[in-house]
Gaussian input, Z-matrix of N, CA and C with variables (Angstrom, degrees):
# hf/3-21g

backbone

0 1
 N
 C     1     B1
 C     2     B2     1     A1
 N     3     B3     2     A2     1     D1
 C     4     B4     3     A3     2     D2
 C     5     B5     4     A4     3     D3
 N     6     B6     5     A5     4     D4
 C     7     B7     6     A6     5     D5
 C     8     B8     7     A7     6     D6
 N     9     B9     8     A8     7     D7
 C    10    B10     9     A9     8     D8
 C    11    B11    10    A10     9     D9
 N    12    B12    11    A11    10    D10
 C    13    B13    12    A12    11    D11
 C    14    B14    13    A13    12    D12
 N    15    B15    14    A14    13    D13
 C    16    B16    15    A15    14    D14
 C    17    B17    16    A16    15    D15
 N    18    B18    17    A17    16    D16
 C    19    B19    18    A18    17    D17
 C    20    B20    19    A19    18    D18
 N    21    B21    20    A20    19    D19
 C    22    B22    21    A21    20    D20
 C    23    B23    22    A22    21    D21
 N    24    B24    23    A23    22    D22
 C    25    B25    24    A24    23    D23
 C    26    B26    25    A25    24    D24
 N    27    B27    26    A26    25    D25
 C    28    B28    27    A27    26    D26
 C    29    B29    28    A28    27    D27
 N    30    B30    29    A29    28    D28
 C    31    B31    30    A30    29    D29
 C    32    B32    31    A31    30    D30
 N    33    B33    32    A32    31    D31
 C    34    B34    33    A33    32    D32
 C    35    B35    34    A34    33    D33
 N    36    B36    35    A35    34    D34
 C    37    B37    36    A36    35    D35
 C    38    B38    37    A37    36    D36
 N    39    B39    38    A38    37    D37
 C    40    B40    39    A39    38    D38
 C    41    B41    40    A40    39    D39
 N    42    B42    41    A41    40    D40
 C    43    B43    42    A42    41    D41
 C    44    B44    43    A43    42    D42
 N    45    B45    44    A44    43    D43
 C    46    B46    45    A45    44    D44
 C    47    B47    46    A46    45    D45
 N    48    B48    47    A47    46    D46
 C    49    B49    48    A48    47    D47
 C    50    B50    49    A49    48    D48
 N    51    B51    50    A50    49    D49
 C    52    B52    51    A51    50    D50
 C    53    B53    52    A52    51    D51
 N    54    B54    53    A53    52    D52
 C    55    B55    54    A54    53    D53
 C    56    B56    55    A55    54    D54
 N    57    B57    56    A56    55    D55
 C    58    B58    57    A57    56    D56
 C    59    B59    58    A58    57    D57
 N    60    B60    59    A59    58    D58
 C    61    B61    60    A60    59    D59
 C    62    B62    61    A61    60    D60
 N    63    B63    62    A62    61    D61
 C    64    B64    63    A63    62    D62
 C    65    B65    64    A64    63    D63
 N    66    B66    65    A65    64    D64
 C    67    B67    66    A66    65    D65
 C    68    B68    67    A67    66    D66
 N    69    B69    68    A68    67    D67
 C    70    B70    69    A69    68    D68
 C    71    B71    70    A70    69    D69
 N    72    B72    71    A71    70    D70
 C    73    B73    72    A72    71    D71
 C    74    B74    73    A73    72    D72
 N    75    B75    74    A74    73    D73
 C    76    B76    75    A75    74    D74
 C    77    B77    76    A76    75    D75
 N    78    B78    77    A77    76    D76
 C    79    B79    78    A78    77    D77
 C    80    B80    79    A79    78    D78
 N    81    B81    80    A80    79    D79
 C    82    B82    81    A81    80    D80
 C    83    B83    82    A82    81    D81
 N    84    B84    83    A83    82    D82
 C    85    B85    84    A84    83    D83
 C    86    B86    85    A85    84    D84
 N    87    B87    86    A86    85    D85
 C    88    B88    87    A87    86    D86
 C    89    B89    88    A88    87    D87
 N    90    B90    89    A89    88    D88
 C    91    B91    90    A90    89    D89
 C    92    B92    91    A91    90    D90
 N    93    B93    92    A92    91    D91
 C    94    B94    93    A93    92    D92
 C    95    B95    94    A94    93    D93
 N    96    B96    95    A95    94    D94
 C    97    B97    96    A96    95    D95
 C    98    B98    97    A97    96    D96
 N    99    B99    98    A98    97    D97
 C   100   B100    99    A99    98    D98
 C   101   B101   100   A100    99    D99
 N   102   B102   101   A101   100   D100
 C   103   B103   102   A102   101   D101
 C   104   B104   103   A103   102   D102
 N   105   B105   104   A104   103   D103
 C   106   B106   105   A105   104   D104
 C   107   B107   106   A106   105   D105
 N   108   B108   107   A107   106   D106
 C   109   B109   108   A108   107   D107
 C   110   B110   109   A109   108   D108
 N   111   B111   110   A110   109   D109
 C   112   B112   111   A111   110   D110
 C   113   B113   112   A112   111   D111
 N   114   B114   113   A113   112   D112
 C   115   B115   114   A114   113   D113
 C   116   B116   115   A115   114   D114
 N   117   B117   116   A116   115   D115
 C   118   B118   117   A117   116   D116
 C   119   B119   118   A118   117   D117
 N   120   B120   119   A119   118   D118
 C   121   B121   120   A120   119   D119
 C   122   B122   121   A121   120   D120
 N   123   B123   122   A122   121   D121
 C   124   B124   123   A123   122   D122
 C   125   B125   124   A124   123   D123
 N   126   B126   125   A125   124   D124
 C   127   B127   126   A126   125   D125
 C   128   B128   127   A127   126   D126
 N   129   B129   128   A128   127   D127
 C   130   B130   129   A129   128   D128
 C   131   B131   130   A130   129   D129
 N   132   B132   131   A131   130   D130
 C   133   B133   132   A132   131   D131
 C   134   B134   133   A133   132   D132
 N   135   B135   134   A134   133   D133
 C   136   B136   135   A135   134   D134
 C   137   B137   136   A136   135   D135
 N   138   B138   137   A137   136   D136
 C   139   B139   138   A138   137   D137
 C   140   B140   139   A139   138   D138
 N   141   B141   140   A140   139   D139
 C   142   B142   141   A141   140   D140
 C   143   B143   142   A142   141   D141
 N   144   B144   143   A143   142   D142
 C   145   B145   144   A144   143   D143
 C   146   B146   145   A145   144   D144
 N   147   B147   146   A146   145   D145
 C   148   B148   147   A147   146   D146
 C   149   B149   148   A148   147   D147
 N   150   B150   149   A149   148   D148
 C   151   B151   150   A150   149   D149
 C   152   B152   151   A151   150   D150
 N   153   B153   152   A152   151   D151
 C   154   B154   153   A153   152   D152
 C   155   B155   154   A154   153   D153
 N   156   B156   155   A155   154   D154
 C   157   B157   156   A156   155   D155
 C   158   B158   157   A157   156   D156
 N   159   B159   158   A158   157   D157
 C   160   B160   159   A159   158   D158
 C   161   B161   160   A160   159   D159
 N   162   B162   161   A161   160   D160
 C   163   B163   162   A162   161   D161
 C   164   B164   163   A163   162   D162
 N   165   B165   164   A164   163   D163
 C   166   B166   165   A165   164   D164
 C   167   B167   166   A166   165   D165
 N   168   B168   167   A167   166   D166
 C   169   B169   168   A168   167   D167
 C   170   B170   169   A169   168   D168
 N   171   B171   170   A170   169   D169
 C   172   B172   171   A171   170   D170
 C   173   B173   172   A172   171   D171
 N   174   B174   173   A173   172   D172
 C   175   B175   174   A174   173   D173
 C   176   B176   175   A175   174   D174
 N   177   B177   176   A176   175   D175
 C   178   B178   177   A177   176   D176
 C   179   B179   178   A178   177   D177
 N   180   B180   179   A179   178   D178
 C   181   B181   180   A180   179   D179
 C   182   B182   181   A181   180   D180
 N   183   B183   182   A182   181   D181
 C   184   B184   183   A183   182   D182
 C   185   B185   184   A184   183   D183
 N   186   B186   185   A185   184   D184
 C   187   B187   186   A186   185   D185
 C   188   B188   187   A187   186   D186
 N   189   B189   188   A188   187   D187
 C   190   B190   189   A189   188   D188
 C   191   B191   190   A190   189   D189

   B1=1.4806
   B2=1.5666
   B3=1.3125
   B4=1.4626
   B5=1.5741
   B6=1.3491
   B7=1.4368
   B8=1.5369
   B9=1.3451
   B10=1.4857
   B11=1.5372
   B12=1.3478
   B13=1.3912
   B14=1.5144
   B15=1.3697
   B16=1.4686
   B17=1.5414
   B18=1.3443
   B19=1.5081
   B20=1.4687
   B21=1.3322
   B22=1.4328
   B23=1.5820
   B24=1.3641
   B25=1.3326
   B26=1.5215
   B27=1.3604
   B28=1.5047
   B29=1.4561
   B30=1.3217
   B31=1.4303
   B32=1.5509
   B33=1.2828
   B34=1.4373
   B35=1.6242
   B36=1.3308
   B37=1.4315
   B38=1.5425
   B39=1.3498
   B40=1.4966
   B41=1.4718
   B42=1.2987
   B43=1.4953
   B44=1.4886
   B45=1.4529
   B46=1.4046
   B47=1.5896
   B48=1.2396
   B49=1.4737
   B50=1.5103
   B51=1.3651
   B52=1.3943
   B53=1.5313
   B54=1.2881
   B55=1.4427
   B56=1.5579
   B57=1.4045
   B58=1.4682
   B59=1.5412
   B60=1.2663
   B61=1.4360
   B62=1.4597
   B63=1.4048
   B64=1.4200
   B65=1.5689
   B66=1.2632
   B67=1.4710
   B68=1.5867
   B69=1.2988
   B70=1.5065
   B71=1.5165
   B72=1.3638
   B73=1.4618
   B74=1.5847
   B75=1.3376
   B76=1.4915
   B77=1.4323
   B78=1.3135
   B79=1.4133
   B80=1.5152
   B81=1.4134
   B82=1.3695
   B83=1.5790
   B84=1.2749
   B85=1.4876
   B86=1.5712
   B87=1.2847
   B88=1.5048
   B89=1.5072
   B90=1.3467
   B91=1.4632
   B92=1.4352
   B93=1.3348
   B94=1.4751
   B95=1.4917
   B96=1.3630
   B97=1.3764
   B98=1.5579
   B99=1.2984
   B100=1.4292
   B101=1.5715
   B102=1.2852
   B103=1.4841
   B104=1.5591
   B105=1.3309
   B106=1.4365
   B107=1.5538
   B108=1.3078
   B109=1.4742
   B110=1.5088
   B111=1.2255
   B112=1.5256
   B113=1.5160
   B114=1.2855
   B115=1.4604
   B116=1.5408
   B117=1.2569
   B118=1.4742
   B119=1.5247
   B120=1.3375
   B121=1.4939
   B122=1.4927
   B123=1.3678
   B124=1.5048
   B125=1.4776
   B126=1.3182
   B127=1.5278
   B128=1.4733
   B129=1.2884
   B130=1.4579
   B131=1.5127
   B132=1.3164
   B133=1.4402
   B134=1.4649
   B135=1.3221
   B136=1.5139
   B137=1.5287
   B138=1.3223
   B139=1.4923
   B140=1.4954
   B141=1.2754
   B142=1.4715
   B143=1.5063
   B144=1.3160
   B145=1.4374
   B146=1.5379
   B147=1.3838
   B148=1.4669
   B149=1.4693
   B150=1.3478
   B151=1.4219
   B152=1.5253
   B153=1.2835
   B154=1.5275
   B155=1.5283
   B156=1.2761
   B157=1.4492
   B158=1.5846
   B159=1.3439
   B160=1.4754
   B161=1.4525
   B162=1.3124
   B163=1.5212
   B164=1.4715
   B165=1.2877
   B166=1.4579
   B167=1.4890
   B168=1.4054
   B169=1.4972
   B170=1.5217
   B171=1.3341
   B172=1.4679
   B173=1.6107
   B174=1.3732
   B175=1.4320
   B176=1.4500
   B177=1.3094
   B178=1.4600
   B179=1.4464
   B180=1.3270
   B181=1.4700
   B182=1.5193
   B183=1.2982
   B184=1.4545
   B185=1.4622
   B186=1.3049
   B187=1.4382
   B188=1.4876
   B189=1.3569
   B190=1.4988
   B191=1.5361
   A1=108.96
   A2=117.66
   A3=121.95
   A4=108.02
   A5=116.37
   A6=116.44
   A7=110.89
   A8=116.30
   A9=121.04
   A10=108.45
   A11=115.80
   A12=118.96
   A13=115.15
   A14=113.55
   A15=117.34
   A16=111.60
   A17=114.22
   A18=116.34
   A19=111.35
   A20=119.30
   A21=125.56
   A22=107.00
   A23=120.60
   A24=120.68
   A25=115.38
   A26=112.99
   A27=120.46
   A28=107.96
   A29=122.04
   A30=127.26
   A31=108.57
   A32=117.80
   A33=123.64
   A34=110.29
   A35=111.35
   A36=118.12
   A37=109.00
   A38=117.15
   A39=119.27
   A40=113.67
   A41=116.42
   A42=118.01
   A43=112.19
   A44=115.15
   A45=113.05
   A46=112.68
   A47=118.41
   A48=121.72
   A49=107.34
   A50=118.14
   A51=122.10
   A52=115.79
   A53=117.24
   A54=123.09
   A55=109.08
   A56=116.34
   A57=118.90
   A58=107.70
   A59=120.98
   A60=117.16
   A61=112.25
   A62=118.50
   A63=119.82
   A64=108.53
   A65=119.18
   A66=124.83
   A67=109.40
   A68=114.74
   A69=117.71
   A70=114.26
   A71=114.18
   A72=119.90
   A73=112.16
   A74=112.87
   A75=118.81
   A76=112.81
   A77=122.11
   A78=123.34
   A79=111.14
   A80=117.52
   A81=121.88
   A82=111.03
   A83=115.92
   A84=121.52
   A85=109.51
   A86=117.16
   A87=120.38
   A88=107.55
   A89=118.68
   A90=122.31
   A91=113.05
   A92=118.17
   A93=122.72
   A94=113.37
   A95=116.90
   A96=125.10
   A97=111.94
   A98=115.84
   A99=124.43
   A100=106.74
   A101=118.08
   A102=125.65
   A103=107.59
   A104=120.16
   A105=120.90
   A106=111.12
   A107=119.17
   A108=122.40
   A109=104.58
   A110=118.86
   A111=120.47
   A112=108.64
   A113=120.75
   A114=122.28
   A115=112.34
   A116=117.21
   A117=118.91
   A118=112.26
   A119=116.58
   A120=120.65
   A121=115.68
   A122=115.52
   A123=120.78
   A124=106.50
   A125=118.36
   A126=118.95
   A127=107.40
   A128=122.42
   A129=123.12
   A130=110.40
   A131=115.91
   A132=119.66
   A133=111.16
   A134=117.86
   A135=122.50
   A136=105.48
   A137=117.16
   A138=118.87
   A139=113.92
   A140=119.89
   A141=125.80
   A142=109.93
   A143=117.94
   A144=123.05
   A145=112.06
   A146=112.27
   A147=116.69
   A148=113.64
   A149=114.49
   A150=120.00
   A151=110.51
   A152=117.46
   A153=119.27
   A154=109.84
   A155=119.18
   A156=120.03
   A157=112.05
   A158=116.10
   A159=116.70
   A160=114.98
   A161=114.95
   A162=118.39
   A163=111.58
   A164=119.43
   A165=128.31
   A166=108.05
   A167=115.20
   A168=122.79
   A169=108.26
   A170=112.51
   A171=115.54
   A172=109.08
   A173=118.52
   A174=117.53
   A175=114.84
   A176=119.17
   A177=124.61
   A178=111.81
   A179=113.80
   A180=117.36
   A181=112.37
   A182=118.70
   A183=125.92
   A184=112.58
   A185=121.94
   A186=123.72
   A187=115.51
   A188=116.63
   A189=123.96
   A190=105.58
   D1=-44.21
   D2=-177.55
   D3=-62.89
   D4=-35.24
   D5=-177.12
   D6=-69.19
   D7=-38.46
   D8=174.35
   D9=-59.25
   D10=-50.56
   D11=-178.06
   D12=-57.19
   D13=-38.79
   D14=-179.73
   D15=-70.09
   D16=-36.23
   D17=176.48
   D18=-66.77
   D19=-38.60
   D20=-177.65
   D21=-66.66
   D22=-41.22
   D23=179.97
   D24=-71.51
   D25=-34.06
   D26=174.44
   D27=-62.33
   D28=-47.49
   D29=-177.46
   D30=-62.19
   D31=-48.49
   D32=177.73
   D33=-51.76
   D34=-45.40
   D35=-175.30
   D36=-66.80
   D37=-41.94
   D38=173.07
   D39=-61.19
   D40=-42.74
   D41=-179.95
   D42=-67.54
   D43=-39.57
   D44=178.52
   D45=-64.91
   D46=-38.71
   D47=-178.56
   D48=-64.60
   D49=-45.47
   D50=175.58
   D51=-55.53
   D52=-45.61
   D53=-177.13
   D54=-71.31
   D55=-37.59
   D56=176.77
   D57=-64.56
   D58=-41.05
   D59=177.83
   D60=-64.05
   D61=-44.24
   D62=178.93
   D63=-58.38
   D64=-45.14
   D65=-178.75
   D66=-58.01
   D67=-43.67
   D68=176.98
   D69=-63.79
   D70=-35.94
   D71=175.79
   D72=-66.63
   D73=-43.87
   D74=175.51
   D75=-62.58
   D76=-36.84
   D77=-179.89
   D78=-70.49
   D79=-38.38
   D80=176.27
   D81=-64.88
   D82=-41.91
   D83=177.87
   D84=-64.76
   D85=-39.87
   D86=178.81
   D87=-62.67
   D88=-48.02
   D89=176.81
   D90=-53.48
   D91=-48.84
   D92=-178.74
   D93=-63.72
   D94=-42.59
   D95=179.27
   D96=-64.58
   D97=-38.99
   D98=-176.47
   D99=-70.32
   D100=-40.47
   D101=176.43
   D102=-65.42
   D103=-48.14
   D104=179.48
   D105=-64.70
   D106=-37.64
   D107=-178.58
   D108=-66.28
   D109=-42.89
   D110=-178.56
   D111=-63.95
   D112=-45.77
   D113=178.49
   D114=-64.16
   D115=-37.16
   D116=177.32
   D117=-71.23
   D118=-34.27
   D119=170.81
   D120=-59.48
   D121=-39.68
   D122=177.91
   D123=-70.02
   D124=-41.85
   D125=-177.31
   D126=-67.60
   D127=-37.57
   D128=-178.84
   D129=-66.88
   D130=-38.02
   D131=178.45
   D132=-65.22
   D133=-40.87
   D134=-178.00
   D135=-66.85
   D136=-46.04
   D137=179.72
   D138=-62.98
   D139=-34.61
   D140=176.39
   D141=-66.14
   D142=-36.76
   D143=176.59
   D144=-65.97
   D145=-41.21
   D146=177.76
   D147=-64.32
   D148=-42.52
   D149=179.63
   D150=-62.96
   D151=-39.88
   D152=175.03
   D153=-62.73
   D154=-43.64
   D155=178.44
   D156=-62.66
   D157=-42.92
   D158=173.71
   D159=-62.79
   D160=-41.79
   D161=176.00
   D162=-56.49
   D163=-45.66
   D164=-178.89
   D165=-58.47
   D166=-49.92
   D167=-176.07
   D168=-62.32
   D169=-41.17
   D170=-175.97
   D171=-67.87
   D172=-37.18
   D173=172.43
   D174=-63.48
   D175=-40.65
   D176=173.53
   D177=-53.56
   D178=-53.46
   D179=-177.78
   D180=-62.37
   D181=-40.48
   D182=177.91
   D183=-59.64
   D184=-33.47
   D185=-177.13
   D186=-88.19
   D187=0.30
   D188=-173.96
   D189=-83.32

């Protein structure tokens, strides 16, 4: 009985370590993706502003 319990505890320890490592990897990926998303949002905002300026300039040129 002690042998089965020892094997069970050892397997639980291995699984816990495996899942903790996976969780750490997922947290790192989440941080990276969050940063990338933020950067892309800023870039998108800047591009939208440029498009608005170009559209305004095009209207001004069209009315001349």
